[in-house]
N, C-alpha and C positions, 0 to 999 in steps of 0.2 A: 280049868279053865275060867272057874274065877279070875284066876291070877289075869289069864290074859285079856277080859272081859272086864280089868277093874283098867288094866297096861293100856288098852283105845280108849279109855273114857282119862286115862291121865294126859296119854298121844295127846287126844280132842282138844281136852284141856290147855293143853301147852301149845296147840298150835291156833286156838280161838285167844290166844290171850296175844303168842304173836303174829296173829292174823289184827288183834284190837292196840298191839304197840304199835303197829305201823302203820295203824290209823291216824291213830295217833302224830302219831310224829309229823304225816304226808300232811293232818290236822294243822298243825299247831307253822311244818312249815310254810303252807297256806292263809294263816293269822298272818307272819310276820311279811312273808309278800306284799301282803295288799294289807300291810300296813307301810312299810315301806313307799309301797306304789302313793298311799294315801300321803304322804310326806311329799310324795314330789311331787303328787299336784298341786298343793298345798306351799312346796316352793313356787313354786312357776305360779300363780299367783298370788304370789307375796312378791316375787322380783317385775311381774306383768304392773300390780299395784305398784314398787316401784319408781317405774319408770316413764310411770305417768304420772305419778306427783312430780319426778324431775321434768317432764314435759309438761305440765302445768305450770311447776314455778315458774321454764325461763317463759311458757310467756308472757306471764306476768310482772316480770322484770325488763319483756319489752315494753308491753305493756307501759310500767312506769315511766321506761325508759323517755317513749313514744310521747305521754304525756306530761312530761318534764320539758323537751326540747317541743312543743305545742305552748303548752305553761310559757314558757319562756320566749317566744312568738311574741303572742299576746303583747305579753311589756313591752317590746320592739316596742309593736303597733300602737298597745295602747299610745306610748310618748312618743310617735310620731304622730300616731290623730292630734297629742293633746295640743303637740306643737304649729301645726301645721291648724290647730282652733284659735291658736293663740296667732298665730299672723295673720289670720283674719278677725280677728274679734281692736289687733292696731290696724291692718288695712282701713275693714270700714268706719275708725275711727279715724283719724286719715283722709281719708276721700269725704265724710259731714264734715271736719274742719274744714276741707279743701270748699266745699261744696255753699257753707257757709259763709264762706269769706266770698268765696264768686258772687254769693245772692247779693253781700251786702257792698261788693263793687257797682255790678250791676243796680244793685240800689240805689248808690253814691252815682253811678254815669247816671243816671233818669235823672235822677234831680237836678244834677249837672246840665242836663238837654232842660228837664222843662225848666230851669233857669231860664236855658238861653232863649226860651223859644219864648216865652214870659216875657225877655226883656224888648228879643226881636217883637216882638207881635205889639209893644207899649210901642212904641218907637211911631 
């Protein structure tokens, strides 16, 4: 009876040890699965960051290209405005010179007319 009782204890102990070993294996498998799942999520998040960075880089490059184009256009328009301003100054100078010449001519004509009128009045 004692041997049979001991045999039962040994059988239960082995059964308990086997059940524990299976639980450890299951938990180990679950741990590895959870670790792999976490790594997959991190890979996906990293890929998302990668694509986001690429998109942002593209946006920045496009903005830089647009700004470069606008800067070139601004430079062209500034040169055109400067050229037109120079033309305006030259035209203004020409007009002032013509007006001054016209005033001198009118003054000379007036003096000549006044002189003729005085001469006519004196007769």
